[in-house]
PDB file as gemmi writes it, atoms N, CA and C in Angstrom:
CRYST1    1.000    1.000    1.000  90.00  90.00  90.00 P 1                      
ATOM      1  N   UNK A   1      31.323 -26.682  24.832  1.00  0.00           N  
ATOM      2  CA  UNK A   1      29.966 -26.505  25.325  1.00  0.00           C  
ATOM      3  C   UNK A   1      29.617 -25.025  25.357  1.00  0.00           C  
ATOM      4  N   UNK A   2      28.396 -24.696  24.976  1.00  0.00           N  
ATOM      5  CA  UNK A   2      27.946 -23.311  24.914  1.00  0.00           C  
ATOM      6  C   UNK A   2      27.679 -22.756  26.309  1.00  0.00           C  
ATOM      7  N   UNK A   3      27.983 -21.466  26.482  1.00  0.00           N  
ATOM      8  CA  UNK A   3      27.714 -20.816  27.765  1.00  0.00           C  
ATOM      9  C   UNK A   3      26.435 -19.990  27.703  1.00  0.00           C  
ATOM     10  N   UNK A   4      25.682 -20.107  26.603  1.00  0.00           N  
ATOM     11  CA  UNK A   4      24.446 -19.335  26.452  1.00  0.00           C  
ATOM     12  C   UNK A   4      23.420 -19.785  27.489  1.00  0.00           C  
ATOM     13  N   UNK A   5      22.648 -18.811  27.957  1.00  0.00           N  
ATOM     14  CA  UNK A   5      21.557 -19.113  28.870  1.00  0.00           C  
ATOM     15  C   UNK A   5      20.292 -19.325  28.051  1.00  0.00           C  
ATOM     16  N   UNK A   6      19.439 -20.181  28.517  1.00  0.00           N  
ATOM     17  CA  UNK A   6      18.225 -20.500  27.788  1.00  0.00           C  
ATOM     18  C   UNK A   6      17.003 -20.255  28.648  1.00  0.00           C  
ATOM     19  N   UNK A   7      15.905 -19.915  27.997  1.00  0.00           N  
ATOM     20  CA  UNK A   7      14.610 -19.772  28.648  1.00  0.00           C  
ATOM     21  C   UNK A   7      13.595 -20.475  27.769  1.00  0.00           C  
ATOM     22  N   UNK A   8      12.552 -20.947  28.367  1.00  0.00           N  
ATOM     23  CA  UNK A   8      11.544 -21.691  27.628  1.00  0.00           C  
ATOM     24  C   UNK A   8      10.390 -20.779  27.234  1.00  0.00           C  
ATOM     25  N   UNK A   9       9.936 -20.917  25.984  1.00  0.00           N  
ATOM     26  CA  UNK A   9       8.768 -20.205  25.480  1.00  0.00           C  
ATOM     27  C   UNK A   9       7.775 -21.265  25.049  1.00  0.00           C  
ATOM     28  N   UNK A  10       6.572 -21.172  25.561  1.00  0.00           N  
ATOM     29  CA  UNK A  10       5.532 -22.133  25.200  1.00  0.00           C  
ATOM     30  C   UNK A  10       4.473 -21.409  24.386  1.00  0.00           C  
ATOM     31  N   UNK A  11       4.124 -21.979  23.233  1.00  0.00           N  
ATOM     32  CA  UNK A  11       3.092 -21.377  22.401  1.00  0.00           C  
ATOM     33  C   UNK A  11       2.077 -22.439  21.994  1.00  0.00           C  
ATOM     34  N   UNK A  12       0.878 -21.982  21.740  1.00  0.00           N  
ATOM     35  CA  UNK A  12      -0.149 -22.854  21.179  1.00  0.00           C  
ATOM     36  C   UNK A  12      -0.344 -22.425  19.740  1.00  0.00           C  
ATOM     37  N   UNK A  13      -0.446 -23.422  18.885  1.00  0.00           N  
ATOM     38  CA  UNK A  13      -0.664 -23.129  17.478  1.00  0.00           C  
ATOM     39  C   UNK A  13      -1.577 -24.194  16.890  1.00  0.00           C  
ATOM     40  N   UNK A  14      -2.288 -23.853  15.836  1.00  0.00           N  
ATOM     41  CA  UNK A  14      -3.139 -24.849  15.194  1.00  0.00           C  
ATOM     42  C   UNK A  14      -2.286 -26.019  14.702  1.00  0.00           C  
ATOM     43  N   UNK A  15      -2.863 -27.192  14.708  1.00  0.00           N  
ATOM     44  CA  UNK A  15      -2.145 -28.401  14.299  1.00  0.00           C  
ATOM     45  C   UNK A  15      -1.559 -28.240  12.903  1.00  0.00           C  
ATOM     46  N   UNK A  16      -2.312 -27.634  11.980  1.00  0.00           N  
ATOM     47  CA  UNK A  16      -1.804 -27.473  10.612  1.00  0.00           C  
ATOM     48  C   UNK A  16      -0.549 -26.612  10.581  1.00  0.00           C  
ATOM     49  N   UNK A  17      -0.471 -25.594  11.449  1.00  0.00           N  
ATOM     50  CA  UNK A  17       0.721 -24.742  11.505  1.00  0.00           C  
ATOM     51  C   UNK A  17       1.890 -25.540  12.080  1.00  0.00           C  
ATOM     52  N   UNK A  18       1.635 -26.305  13.134  1.00  0.00           N  
ATOM     53  CA  UNK A  18       2.691 -27.124  13.747  1.00  0.00           C  
ATOM     54  C   UNK A  18       3.260 -28.096  12.726  1.00  0.00           C  
ATOM     55  N   UNK A  19       2.401 -28.745  11.968  1.00  0.00           N  
ATOM     56  CA  UNK A  19       2.850 -29.708  10.957  1.00  0.00           C  
ATOM     57  C   UNK A  19       3.645 -29.012   9.857  1.00  0.00           C  
ATOM     58  N   UNK A  20       3.202 -27.828   9.479  1.00  0.00           N  
ATOM     59  CA  UNK A  20       3.906 -27.065   8.441  1.00  0.00           C  
ATOM     60  C   UNK A  20       5.301 -26.664   8.931  1.00  0.00           C  
ATOM     61  N   UNK A  21       5.403 -26.222  10.184  1.00  0.00           N  
ATOM     62  CA  UNK A  21       6.693 -25.827  10.756  1.00  0.00           C  
ATOM     63  C   UNK A  21       7.615 -27.040  10.854  1.00  0.00           C  
ATOM     64  N   UNK A  22       7.078 -28.164  11.283  1.00  0.00           N  
ATOM     65  CA  UNK A  22       7.889 -29.385  11.368  1.00  0.00           C  
ATOM     66  C   UNK A  22       8.427 -29.782   9.991  1.00  0.00           C  
ATOM     67  N   UNK A  23       7.585 -29.696   8.979  1.00  0.00           N  
ATOM     68  CA  UNK A  23       8.007 -30.045   7.617  1.00  0.00           C  
ATOM     69  C   UNK A  23       9.081 -29.086   7.117  1.00  0.00           C  
ATOM     70  N   UNK A  24       8.859 -27.785   7.342  1.00  0.00           N  
ATOM     71  CA  UNK A  24       9.843 -26.788   6.894  1.00  0.00           C  
ATOM     72  C   UNK A  24      11.186 -26.997   7.594  1.00  0.00           C  
ATOM     73  N   UNK A  25      11.157 -27.259   8.885  1.00  0.00           N  
ATOM     74  CA  UNK A  25      12.393 -27.503   9.631  1.00  0.00           C  
ATOM     75  C   UNK A  25      13.104 -28.736   9.081  1.00  0.00           C  
ATOM     76  N   UNK A  26      12.357 -29.787   8.822  1.00  0.00           N  
ATOM     77  CA  UNK A  26      12.953 -31.018   8.287  1.00  0.00           C  
ATOM     78  C   UNK A  26      13.578 -30.771   6.913  1.00  0.00           C  
ATOM     79  N   UNK A  27      12.910 -29.988   6.081  1.00  0.00           N  
ATOM     80  CA  UNK A  27      13.447 -29.686   4.751  1.00  0.00           C  
ATOM     81  C   UNK A  27      14.772 -28.938   4.839  1.00  0.00           C  
ATOM     82  N   UNK A  28      14.962 -28.199   5.900  1.00  0.00           N  
ATOM     83  CA  UNK A  28      16.227 -27.471   6.104  1.00  0.00           C  
ATOM     84  C   UNK A  28      17.232 -28.277   6.917  1.00  0.00           C  
ATOM     85  N   UNK A  29      16.815 -29.469   7.345  1.00  0.00           N  
ATOM     86  CA  UNK A  29      17.716 -30.293   8.152  1.00  0.00           C  
ATOM     87  C   UNK A  29      17.924 -29.729   9.544  1.00  0.00           C  
ATOM     88  N   UNK A  30      16.896 -29.090  10.078  1.00  0.00           N  
ATOM     89  CA  UNK A  30      16.993 -28.440  11.387  1.00  0.00           C  
ATOM     90  C   UNK A  30      15.972 -29.044  12.343  1.00  0.00           C  
ATOM     91  N   UNK A  31      16.227 -28.854  13.626  1.00  0.00           N  
ATOM     92  CA  UNK A  31      15.193 -29.195  14.601  1.00  0.00           C  
ATOM     93  C   UNK A  31      14.137 -28.100  14.564  1.00  0.00           C  
ATOM     94  N   UNK A  32      12.962 -28.411  15.051  1.00  0.00           N  
ATOM     95  CA  UNK A  32      11.901 -27.397  15.101  1.00  0.00           C  
ATOM     96  C   UNK A  32      12.349 -26.234  15.972  1.00  0.00           C  
ATOM     97  N   UNK A  33      13.015 -26.535  17.078  1.00  0.00           N  
ATOM     98  CA  UNK A  33      13.484 -25.478  17.976  1.00  0.00           C  
ATOM     99  C   UNK A  33      14.452 -24.541  17.264  1.00  0.00           C  
ATOM    100  N   UNK A  34      15.442 -25.103  16.544  1.00  0.00           N  
ATOM    101  CA  UNK A  34      16.406 -24.262  15.830  1.00  0.00           C  
ATOM    102  C   UNK A  34      15.722 -23.442  14.741  1.00  0.00           C  
ATOM    103  N   UNK A  35      14.805 -24.070  14.025  1.00  0.00           N  
ATOM    104  CA  UNK A  35      14.083 -23.392  12.953  1.00  0.00           C  
ATOM    105  C   UNK A  35      13.288 -22.219  13.514  1.00  0.00           C  
ATOM    106  N   UNK A  36      12.505 -22.480  14.548  1.00  0.00           N  
ATOM    107  CA  UNK A  36      11.661 -21.439  15.136  1.00  0.00           C  
ATOM    108  C   UNK A  36      12.511 -20.339  15.771  1.00  0.00           C  
ATOM    109  N   UNK A  37      13.571 -20.717  16.480  1.00  0.00           N  
ATOM    110  CA  UNK A  37      14.443 -19.704  17.087  1.00  0.00           C  
ATOM    111  C   UNK A  37      15.045 -18.780  16.039  1.00  0.00           C  
ATOM    112  N   UNK A  38      15.493 -19.351  14.922  1.00  0.00           N  
ATOM    113  CA  UNK A  38      16.074 -18.532  13.857  1.00  0.00           C  
ATOM    114  C   UNK A  38      15.066 -17.536  13.303  1.00  0.00           C  
ATOM    115  N   UNK A  39      13.865 -18.012  13.046  1.00  0.00           N  
ATOM    116  CA  UNK A  39      12.818 -17.138  12.506  1.00  0.00           C  
ATOM    117  C   UNK A  39      12.435 -16.071  13.517  1.00  0.00           C  
ATOM    118  N   UNK A  40      12.229 -16.473  14.763  1.00  0.00           N  
ATOM    119  CA  UNK A  40      11.838 -15.502  15.792  1.00  0.00           C  
ATOM    120  C   UNK A  40      12.891 -14.418  15.962  1.00  0.00           C  
ATOM    121  N   UNK A  41      14.157 -14.807  15.953  1.00  0.00           N  
ATOM    122  CA  UNK A  41      15.208 -13.811  16.138  1.00  0.00           C  
ATOM    123  C   UNK A  41      15.266 -12.841  14.961  1.00  0.00           C  
ATOM    124  N   UNK A  42      15.138 -13.352  13.729  1.00  0.00           N  
ATOM    125  CA  UNK A  42      15.162 -12.467  12.552  1.00  0.00           C  
ATOM    126  C   UNK A  42      14.002 -11.476  12.586  1.00  0.00           C  
ATOM    127  N   UNK A  43      12.810 -11.970  12.922  1.00  0.00           N  
ATOM    128  CA  UNK A  43      11.641 -11.083  12.962  1.00  0.00           C  
ATOM    129  C   UNK A  43      11.789 -10.065  14.094  1.00  0.00           C  
ATOM    130  N   UNK A  44      12.288 -10.502  15.228  1.00  0.00           N  
ATOM    131  CA  UNK A  44      12.490  -9.574  16.353  1.00  0.00           C  
ATOM    132  C   UNK A  44      13.505  -8.498  15.983  1.00  0.00           C  
ATOM    133  N   UNK A  45      14.620  -8.895  15.353  1.00  0.00           N  
ATOM    134  CA  UNK A  45      15.635  -7.924  14.940  1.00  0.00           C  
ATOM    135  C   UNK A  45      15.053  -6.915  13.960  1.00  0.00           C  
ATOM    136  N   UNK A  46      14.286  -7.404  12.985  1.00  0.00           N  
ATOM    137  CA  UNK A  46      13.688  -6.514  11.980  1.00  0.00           C  
ATOM    138  C   UNK A  46      12.694  -5.553  12.634  1.00  0.00           C  
ATOM    139  N   UNK A  47      11.893  -6.050  13.565  1.00  0.00           N  
ATOM    140  CA  UNK A  47      10.909  -5.213  14.258  1.00  0.00           C  
ATOM    141  C   UNK A  47      11.599  -4.122  15.073  1.00  0.00           C  
ATOM    142  N   UNK A  48      12.643  -4.491  15.784  1.00  0.00           N  
ATOM    143  CA  UNK A  48      13.389  -3.528  16.603  1.00  0.00           C  
ATOM    144  C   UNK A  48      14.070  -2.492  15.713  1.00  0.00           C  
ATOM    145  N   UNK A  49      14.654  -2.933  14.594  1.00  0.00           N  
ATOM    146  CA  UNK A  49      15.323  -2.002  13.676  1.00  0.00           C  
ATOM    147  C   UNK A  49      14.329  -1.001  13.097  1.00  0.00           C  
ATOM    148  N   UNK A  50      13.142  -1.474  12.711  1.00  0.00           N  
ATOM    149  CA  UNK A  50      12.127  -0.561  12.171  1.00  0.00           C  
ATOM    150  C   UNK A  50      11.690   0.456  13.211  1.00  0.00           C  
ATOM    151  N   UNK A  51      11.546   0.025  14.446  1.00  0.00           N  
ATOM    152  CA  UNK A  51      11.156   0.951  15.514  1.00  0.00           C  
ATOM    153  C   UNK A  51      12.235   2.003  15.722  1.00  0.00           C  
ATOM    154  N   UNK A  52      13.499   1.590  15.672  1.00  0.00           N  
ATOM    155  CA  UNK A  52      14.609   2.538  15.836  1.00  0.00           C  
ATOM    156  C   UNK A  52      14.639   3.560  14.715  1.00  0.00           C  
ATOM    157  N   UNK A  53      14.335   3.101  13.491  1.00  0.00           N  
ATOM    158  CA  UNK A  53      14.348   4.014  12.351  1.00  0.00           C  
ATOM    159  C   UNK A  53      13.312   5.114  12.508  1.00  0.00           C  
ATOM    160  N   UNK A  54      12.216   4.806  13.190  1.00  0.00           N  
ATOM    161  CA  UNK A  54      11.148   5.798  13.358  1.00  0.00           C  
ATOM    162  C   UNK A  54      11.418   6.757  14.497  1.00  0.00           C  
ATOM    163  N   UNK A  55      12.293   6.397  15.384  1.00  0.00           N  
ATOM    164  CA  UNK A  55      12.581   7.255  16.531  1.00  0.00           C  
ATOM    165  C   UNK A  55      13.563   8.349  16.112  1.00  0.00           C  
ATOM    166  N   UNK A  56      13.301   9.544  16.566  1.00  0.00           N  
ATOM    167  CA  UNK A  56      14.230  10.639  16.316  1.00  0.00           C  
ATOM    168  C   UNK A  56      15.323  10.614  17.377  1.00  0.00           C  
ATOM    169  N   UNK A  57      16.541  10.840  16.944  1.00  0.00           N  
ATOM    170  CA  UNK A  57      17.606  10.965  17.923  1.00  0.00           C  
ATOM    171  C   UNK A  57      17.383  12.255  18.702  1.00  0.00           C  
ATOM    172  N   UNK A  58      18.078  12.389  19.792  1.00  0.00           N  
ATOM    173  CA  UNK A  58      17.951  13.608  20.602  1.00  0.00           C  
ATOM    174  C   UNK A  58      18.354  14.832  19.774  1.00  0.00           C  
ATOM    175  N   UNK A  59      19.426  14.695  19.008  1.00  0.00           N  
ATOM    176  CA  UNK A  59      19.881  15.794  18.162  1.00  0.00           C  
ATOM    177  C   UNK A  59      18.823  16.128  17.109  1.00  0.00           C  
ATOM    178  N   UNK A  60      18.288  15.101  16.434  1.00  0.00           N  
ATOM    179  CA  UNK A  60      17.259  15.329  15.413  1.00  0.00           C  
ATOM    180  C   UNK A  60      16.039  16.020  16.012  1.00  0.00           C  
ATOM    181  N   UNK A  61      15.671  15.625  17.208  1.00  0.00           N  
ATOM    182  CA  UNK A  61      14.516  16.231  17.873  1.00  0.00           C  
ATOM    183  C   UNK A  61      14.747  17.714  18.126  1.00  0.00           C  
ATOM    184  N   UNK A  62      15.957  18.059  18.592  1.00  0.00           N  
ATOM    185  CA  UNK A  62      16.274  19.467  18.847  1.00  0.00           C  
ATOM    186  C   UNK A  62      16.246  20.276  17.553  1.00  0.00           C  
ATOM    187  N   UNK A  63      16.815  19.711  16.483  1.00  0.00           N  
ATOM    188  CA  UNK A  63      16.835  20.411  15.192  1.00  0.00           C  
ATOM    189  C   UNK A  63      15.411  20.630  14.695  1.00  0.00           C  
ATOM    190  N   UNK A  64      14.578  19.594  14.759  1.00  0.00           N  
ATOM    191  CA  UNK A  64      13.195  19.707  14.304  1.00  0.00           C  
ATOM    192  C   UNK A  64      12.439  20.768  15.104  1.00  0.00           C  
ATOM    193  N   UNK A  65      12.564  20.746  16.412  1.00  0.00           N  
ATOM    194  CA  UNK A  65      11.869  21.730  17.241  1.00  0.00           C  
ATOM    195  C   UNK A  65      12.334  23.149  16.927  1.00  0.00           C  
ATOM    196  N   UNK A  66      13.626  23.316  16.694  1.00  0.00           N  
ATOM    197  CA  UNK A  66      14.145  24.646  16.358  1.00  0.00           C  
ATOM    198  C   UNK A  66      13.576  25.120  15.023  1.00  0.00           C  
ATOM    199  N   UNK A  67      13.495  24.225  14.043  1.00  0.00           N  
ATOM    200  CA  UNK A  67      12.920  24.598  12.744  1.00  0.00           C  
ATOM    201  C   UNK A  67      11.434  24.937  12.866  1.00  0.00           C  
ATOM    202  N   UNK A  68      10.744  24.254  13.739  1.00  0.00           N  
ATOM    203  CA  UNK A  68       9.326  24.565  13.948  1.00  0.00           C  
ATOM    204  C   UNK A  68       9.148  25.904  14.645  1.00  0.00           C  
ATOM    205  N   UNK A  69      10.064  26.216  15.573  1.00  0.00           N  
ATOM    206  CA  UNK A  69       9.987  27.500  16.276  1.00  0.00           C  
ATOM    207  C   UNK A  69      10.328  28.661  15.355  1.00  0.00           C  
ATOM    208  N   UNK A  70      11.391  28.500  14.571  1.00  0.00           N  
ATOM    209  CA  UNK A  70      11.854  29.554  13.673  1.00  0.00           C  
ATOM    210  C   UNK A  70      12.130  28.945  12.306  1.00  0.00           C  
ATOM    211  N   UNK A  71      11.102  28.872  11.454  1.00  0.00           N  
ATOM    212  CA  UNK A  71      11.246  28.177  10.181  1.00  0.00           C  
ATOM    213  C   UNK A  71      12.168  28.842   9.164  1.00  0.00           C  
ATOM    214  N   UNK A  72      12.513  30.087   9.339  1.00  0.00           N  
ATOM    215  CA  UNK A  72      13.393  30.745   8.380  1.00  0.00           C  
ATOM    216  C   UNK A  72      12.615  31.253   7.171  1.00  0.00           C  
ATOM    217  N   UNK A  73      13.345  31.759   6.196  1.00  0.00           N  
ATOM    218  CA  UNK A  73      12.738  32.349   5.006  1.00  0.00           C  
ATOM    219  C   UNK A  73      12.378  31.273   3.993  1.00  0.00           C  
ATOM    220  N   UNK A  74      11.270  31.506   3.286  1.00  0.00           N  
ATOM    221  CA  UNK A  74      10.860  30.589   2.221  1.00  0.00           C  
ATOM    222  C   UNK A  74      11.757  30.806   1.009  1.00  0.00           C  
ATOM    223  N   UNK A  75      12.212  29.705   0.389  1.00  0.00           N  
ATOM    224  CA  UNK A  75      13.020  29.844  -0.823  1.00  0.00           C  
ATOM    225  C   UNK A  75      12.114  30.138  -2.017  1.00  0.00           C  
ATOM    226  N   UNK A  76      12.717  30.357  -3.179  1.00  0.00           N  
ATOM    227  CA  UNK A  76      11.942  30.728  -4.375  1.00  0.00           C  
ATOM    228  C   UNK A  76      10.893  29.681  -4.723  1.00  0.00           C  
ATOM    229  N   UNK A  77      11.273  28.421  -4.669  1.00  0.00           N  
ATOM    230  CA  UNK A  77      10.332  27.357  -5.047  1.00  0.00           C  
ATOM    231  C   UNK A  77       9.109  27.363  -4.133  1.00  0.00           C  
ATOM    232  N   UNK A  78       9.323  27.539  -2.842  1.00  0.00           N  
ATOM    233  CA  UNK A  78       8.202  27.570  -1.909  1.00  0.00           C  
ATOM    234  C   UNK A  78       7.337  28.802  -2.131  1.00  0.00           C  
ATOM    235  N   UNK A  79       7.968  29.943  -2.402  1.00  0.00           N  
ATOM    236  CA  UNK A  79       7.196  31.159  -2.669  1.00  0.00           C  
ATOM    237  C   UNK A  79       6.342  31.006  -3.928  1.00  0.00           C  
ATOM    238  N   UNK A  80       6.897  30.388  -4.975  1.00  0.00           N  
ATOM    239  CA  UNK A  80       6.133  30.160  -6.207  1.00  0.00           C  
ATOM    240  C   UNK A  80       4.983  29.190  -5.960  1.00  0.00           C  
ATOM    241  N   UNK A  81       5.254  28.141  -5.185  1.00  0.00           N  
ATOM    242  CA  UNK A  81       4.207  27.165  -4.886  1.00  0.00           C  
ATOM    243  C   UNK A  81       3.083  27.811  -4.088  1.00  0.00           C  
ATOM    244  N   UNK A  82       3.444  28.657  -3.137  1.00  0.00           N  
ATOM    245  CA  UNK A  82       2.425  29.341  -2.332  1.00  0.00           C  
ATOM    246  C   UNK A  82       1.589  30.276  -3.210  1.00  0.00           C  
ATOM    247  N   UNK A  83       2.238  30.977  -4.117  1.00  0.00           N  
ATOM    248  CA  UNK A  83       1.507  31.891  -5.017  1.00  0.00           C  
ATOM    249  C   UNK A  83       0.566  31.093  -5.922  1.00  0.00           C  
ATOM    250  N   UNK A  84       1.045  29.947  -6.453  1.00  0.00           N  
ATOM    251  CA  UNK A  84       0.207  29.081  -7.276  1.00  0.00           C  
ATOM    252  C   UNK A  84      -0.997  28.586  -6.493  1.00  0.00           C  
ATOM    253  N   UNK A  85      -0.767  28.216  -5.239  1.00  0.00           N  
ATOM    254  CA  UNK A  85      -1.850  27.734  -4.380  1.00  0.00           C  
ATOM    255  C   UNK A  85      -2.884  28.837  -4.144  1.00  0.00           C  
ATOM    256  N   UNK A  86      -2.403  30.055  -3.836  1.00  0.00           N  
ATOM    257  CA  UNK A  86      -3.325  31.171  -3.592  1.00  0.00           C  
ATOM    258  C   UNK A  86      -4.153  31.478  -4.843  1.00  0.00           C  
ATOM    259  N   UNK A  87      -3.504  31.468  -6.023  1.00  0.00           N  
ATOM    260  CA  UNK A  87      -4.250  31.718  -7.273  1.00  0.00           C  
ATOM    261  C   UNK A  87      -5.291  30.626  -7.503  1.00  0.00           C  
ATOM    262  N   UNK A  88      -4.911  29.390  -7.277  1.00  0.00           N  
ATOM    263  CA  UNK A  88      -5.844  28.274  -7.500  1.00  0.00           C  
ATOM    264  C   UNK A  88      -7.026  28.373  -6.550  1.00  0.00           C  
ATOM    265  N   UNK A  89      -6.779  28.703  -5.292  1.00  0.00           N  
ATOM    266  CA  UNK A  89      -7.867  28.856  -4.324  1.00  0.00           C  
ATOM    267  C   UNK A  89      -8.788  29.999  -4.727  1.00  0.00           C  
ATOM    268  N   UNK A  90      -8.182  31.101  -5.151  1.00  0.00           N  
ATOM    269  CA  UNK A  90      -8.958  32.268  -5.573  1.00  0.00           C  
ATOM    270  C   UNK A  90      -9.823  31.926  -6.787  1.00  0.00           C  
ATOM    271  N   UNK A  91      -9.256  31.150  -7.729  1.00  0.00           N  
ATOM    272  CA  UNK A  91      -9.959  30.820  -8.966  1.00  0.00           C  
ATOM    273  C   UNK A  91     -10.832  29.563  -8.848  1.00  0.00           C  
ATOM    274  N   UNK A  92     -10.828  28.936  -7.683  1.00  0.00           N  
ATOM    275  CA  UNK A  92     -11.642  27.732  -7.481  1.00  0.00           C  
ATOM    276  C   UNK A  92     -11.101  26.503  -8.184  1.00  0.00           C  
ATOM    277  N   UNK A  93      -9.808  26.476  -8.461  1.00  0.00           N  
ATOM    278  CA  UNK A  93      -9.183  25.334  -9.133  1.00  0.00           C  
ATOM    279  C   UNK A  93      -8.674  24.360  -8.075  1.00  0.00           C  
ATOM    280  N   UNK A  94      -8.962  23.072  -8.284  1.00  0.00           N  
ATOM    281  CA  UNK A  94      -8.464  22.046  -7.358  1.00  0.00           C  
ATOM    282  C   UNK A  94      -7.067  21.636  -7.795  1.00  0.00           C  
ATOM    283  N   UNK A  95      -6.117  21.756  -6.889  1.00  0.00           N  
ATOM    284  CA  UNK A  95      -4.748  21.370  -7.214  1.00  0.00           C  
ATOM    285  C   UNK A  95      -4.564  19.890  -6.970  1.00  0.00           C  
ATOM    286  N   UNK A  96      -3.848  19.248  -7.868  1.00  0.00           N  
ATOM    287  CA  UNK A  96      -3.544  17.829  -7.736  1.00  0.00           C  
ATOM    288  C   UNK A  96      -2.613  17.424  -8.850  1.00  0.00           C  
ATOM    289  N   UNK A  97      -2.201  16.176  -8.846  1.00  0.00           N  
ATOM    290  CA  UNK A  97      -1.241  15.722  -9.842  1.00  0.00           C  
ATOM    291  C   UNK A  97      -1.813  15.809 -11.253  1.00  0.00           C  
ATOM    292  N   UNK A  98      -3.135  15.751 -11.404  1.00  0.00           N  
ATOM    293  CA  UNK A  98      -3.745  15.834 -12.729  1.00  0.00           C  
ATOM    294  C   UNK A  98      -3.547  17.215 -13.343  1.00  0.00           C  
ATOM    295  N   UNK A  99      -3.290  18.232 -12.530  1.00  0.00           N  
ATOM    296  CA  UNK A  99      -3.134  19.598 -13.024  1.00  0.00           C  
ATOM    297  C   UNK A  99      -1.681  19.949 -13.317  1.00  0.00           C  
ATOM    298  N   UNK A 100      -0.787  18.988 -13.182  1.00  0.00           N  
ATOM    299  CA  UNK A 100       0.636  19.275 -13.345  1.00  0.00           C  
ATOM    300  C   UNK A 100       1.098  19.001 -14.770  1.00  0.00           C  
ATOM    301  N   UNK A 101       2.010  19.841 -15.239  1.00  0.00           N  
ATOM    302  CA  UNK A 101       2.669  19.600 -16.515  1.00  0.00           C  
ATOM    303  C   UNK A 101       3.873  18.715 -16.256  1.00  0.00           C  
ATOM    304  N   UNK A 102       4.452  18.103 -17.281  1.00  0.00           N  
ATOM    305  CA  UNK A 102       5.609  17.226 -17.073  1.00  0.00           C  
ATOM    306  C   UNK A 102       6.766  17.893 -16.362  1.00  0.00           C  
ATOM    307  N   UNK A 103       6.910  19.212 -16.481  1.00  0.00           N  
ATOM    308  CA  UNK A 103       8.012  19.903 -15.810  1.00  0.00           C  
ATOM    309  C   UNK A 103       7.690  20.282 -14.366  1.00  0.00           C  
ATOM    310  N   UNK A 104       6.512  19.846 -13.872  1.00  0.00           N  
ATOM    311  CA  UNK A 104       6.147  20.102 -12.476  1.00  0.00           C  
ATOM    312  C   UNK A 104       5.334  21.343 -12.286  1.00  0.00           C  
ATOM    313  N   UNK A 105       5.094  22.121 -13.336  1.00  0.00           N  
ATOM    314  CA  UNK A 105       4.324  23.344 -13.213  1.00  0.00           C  
ATOM    315  C   UNK A 105       2.835  23.058 -13.153  1.00  0.00           C  
ATOM    316  N   UNK A 106       2.058  24.099 -12.982  1.00  0.00           N  
ATOM    317  CA  UNK A 106       0.606  23.941 -12.879  1.00  0.00           C  
ATOM    318  C   UNK A 106      -0.093  24.085 -14.220  1.00  0.00           C  
ATOM    319  N   UNK A 107      -1.396  23.906 -14.192  1.00  0.00           N  
ATOM    320  CA  UNK A 107      -2.276  24.065 -15.349  1.00  0.00           C  
ATOM    321  C   UNK A 107      -1.884  23.193 -16.532  1.00  0.00           C  
ATOM    322  N   UNK A 108      -1.638  21.940 -16.264  1.00  0.00           N  
ATOM    323  CA  UNK A 108      -1.320  21.007 -17.343  1.00  0.00           C  
ATOM    324  C   UNK A 108      -2.561  20.381 -17.920  1.00  0.00           C  
ATOM    325  N   UNK A 109      -3.671  21.119 -17.937  1.00  0.00           N  
ATOM    326  CA  UNK A 109      -4.953  20.579 -18.439  1.00  0.00           C  
ATOM    327  C   UNK A 109      -5.023  20.647 -19.929  1.00  0.00           C  
TER     328      UNK A 109                                                      
END                                                                             
């Protein structure tokens, strides 16, 4: 005998949804309760996992804040990109993917 504790959840659903769930459960050889519990648990697990993925750990938060406070020196690629941006702004050129060459450079028109 299982030692799991149970609680009751009551929901209202349109008759067509109830009939569809009953049919799906029967096709799997399951009770409606087992079918619905399985689906609810999978969706809940997925929702919780996605929320966790978006949360920064305490360590990640400290690292991010430190980088925002003291960003460090720009590398060559960033310096070139900034110079390209300044030239484009000065010349009135709109930067976008349409202006890129296959190698990632600018002025691919």
